[in-house]
Structure formats: C-alpha cells, structure tokens
N, C-alpha and C positions, 0 to 999 in steps of 0.2 A: 503493499500499500503505499511504502515512504517514496518509492519511484516516481509515483503518480505525480507527487509533488514538483518535480522537474519539469514539468510543464508550465509553472510561473517564469521560467527564464523566457521562453518564447514571449509572451506579452513585452516584457522586461525590456527584451533588445528590441521588440519592434515600437516601442513607445519610448524607449529612453533616446537621449541625445548625448552622443558621447563630445565631453569638453575640451579635449586636449589633443595633440598631435602623436602621441604614441602612449602606448600602456595595455594593461592585459585584457581589457575588455574590447579596446578598438574595432577588430577586424570583425568580432560578431557585433558586436552594435550598428556598424557602418556596411555591413554585408545583410542584415537582416532585413526583408522587406515583407508587405504583408503576403505574398505568396509563400512565403515561408510558414508563417502563423496558421494561413490558410491550410496547408498541407498538413501541419502540427495536429491542427482541428480532424481532418479529415481523416485521419490515420484513427483518430481517439473513436471519431464516430463509427467507425467497422468495427474496431475492437472493442471498445466499452458494453455493445449491448453483450458481450460473454462474457464480462468482467461483473463480481459484486456491485452492488448499488450502491455501496460508500465510496467506491474507488472513483465512480461519476461524480458524485458530489464532492470529491476531494480532488478532483480534476479541476471542476469548474471555481471553487474557492480557491485553489492554487493560481487559477489564471489570474482571476480578479485581482489578488492580491499582488502579482506581480507586477499588472498594468497600474496599482495605485501606488507602488513603491516606487516604478520608474516615473511616472509623472510627478510623485512629491519631490524626489530627488532631482529631477528637472527643476523645481521650483526652488526648493530650499537649498539644495548642494550646487546647483549651477550645471548639473549633467548627470548622468548616469556611466558609470564604469564597471571593471570587471567584480569590482568589490561590492555594487549593488547588486550585479548580477548573481552573485555565489548569496549573496543576502535573500534574495528573491526565491533562489532554489530551496536555501533553509527553510525560510517562513511557509512555502508551499509545501516542503515535506510536511512541516509539524500540523498544517492545517490537515493537509491529506490522511496522516494519522489519528488527527482529533475526529474525522468524520468517520475513519472505521471503528471508532470507539460507539457511535451512535446507533 
C-alpha cells in the first residue's frame, strides 16, 4: 500500500516550478508534462480495479497532497526542488498507508 503513495510525485512534478539552474529535481521537473501525469493516471485506471479499494483512496489522497505541496512550495519557497518531490512522496506514502487502515 505504501508504494501507492509514490503517485504523489507525479502531480508534484507537474505543478512544480524549478527555481534554479541545477539541482536534484531539475530534470524531473523540467521534463514532466501533463502527458506524463495522464499516463500515470491511465495506468492506475486499468490496474486499480484489480486492487483493494483502500489503494485507490490512497492514490487519490497522495495525488492531491502532491499537487497541494507543489503549489505551496511554489508560493512559499519560491519553487519546487528535489527535496519537495521527496517530501511529496513520503507524504503520499503516509496518506496511502493511512487509507489502508480505513
């Protein structure tokens, strides 16, 4: 269930704005487009009917948290970097694991 939380990195990369010219998340943030987010959601659409209901809830919570974290970091921190992508993944995993307990 915790790996479901890694979906949080997809919207975080899509909505994040990289603030510098070099760094850990630069290639991911600059190369991630709406098409990639669509592909991640498409795969989930086909795989999650086979999964427990809690995983779907966890993925939705993780995706929302990733998008909100990226928007918050853009506004508050001046951009999104690799540390924010890592934080989004950890937050997404926590939310997904919490959803599995429901």
